[in-house]
C-alpha atoms as one frame of an Amber mdcrd trajectory, in Angstrom:
protein
  -4.129  -0.560 -11.682  -5.977  -1.079  -7.928  -7.280   2.262  -6.112  -7.033
   2.508  -2.765  -7.389   4.882  -0.734  -4.339   4.896   1.547  -0.506   3.419
   1.516   0.842   3.479   5.491   4.264   4.454   5.895   5.587   1.137   6.340
   4.021   0.166   2.938   5.422   2.615   1.194   8.500   2.609   3.365   9.337
  -1.058   2.740   7.842  -0.806  -0.621  10.966   2.196  -1.156  13.515   0.569
   0.064  12.880  -3.004  -2.041  12.929  -1.059  -5.778  15.828   0.789  -4.545
  17.270  -2.451  -4.289  15.995  -2.918  -8.001  16.499  -0.496  -9.508  18.929
   1.972  -8.201  16.479   4.657  -7.510  16.998   6.068  -4.264  14.269   5.123
  -2.135  13.476   8.752  -1.321  13.075   9.251  -4.508  10.466   6.803  -5.680
   7.103   8.549  -4.236   4.351   6.517  -3.231   0.305   7.485  -3.701  -3.428
   6.521  -4.248  -6.580   7.131  -5.199  -9.205   7.672  -3.289 -12.314   5.444
  -3.098 -14.718   4.348  -1.321 -15.288   0.604  -2.643 -10.721  -0.300  -2.761
  -9.692  -3.297  -0.257  -9.553  -1.637   3.321  -5.163  -1.115   4.476  -5.231
   0.403   7.324  -7.320  -0.037  10.759  -8.985   3.394  11.232 -10.129   4.279
  14.854 -13.150   5.684  13.099 -14.486   2.543  12.152 -13.073   0.081  15.148
 -16.612  -0.860  16.449 -18.554  -0.543  12.441 -19.455  -4.702  12.374 -19.670
  -4.129   8.348 -15.582  -2.185   7.589 -13.478  -5.766   7.566  -9.779  -4.939
   8.889  -6.846  -4.785   6.500  -6.359  -8.422   5.718  -1.968  -9.056   5.908
  -2.756 -11.197   2.746  -3.989  -7.738   0.559  -1.345  -6.413   2.233   1.086
  -7.924   1.083   0.146  -8.639  -2.569   0.078  -4.760  -2.295   3.846  -4.831
  -2.190   4.976  -6.933  -3.964   3.276  -5.569  -6.800   4.289  -2.049  -6.340
   7.189  -3.072  -6.591   6.340  -5.520  -9.867   5.265  -2.358 -11.298   8.567
  -0.148 -10.406  10.739  -2.969 -11.310   9.139  -3.937 -15.464
C-alpha cells in the first residue's frame, strides 16, 4: 500500500477507465482516493509550493507507476 495525500482528477479518470476496461465494472462505480499524509511523494504541483525550494515537483515516472499500481490493485 502507498499512502499519498492527493490524486489528481486526470490520474483518477484514466485509472477508472482502465479499471472499467479490465474488470467490466463501470468507471462511474470505481472510487480512487487518497489518505492524508505529508511524507508521501508529491503528486500535484500546488501553487503554494511553487516558490518553495524544498518541495520537489511531481515526478511523471512515479505518477505513471502510481496509476499502474491502482489499476493492478483493482484487477487483483
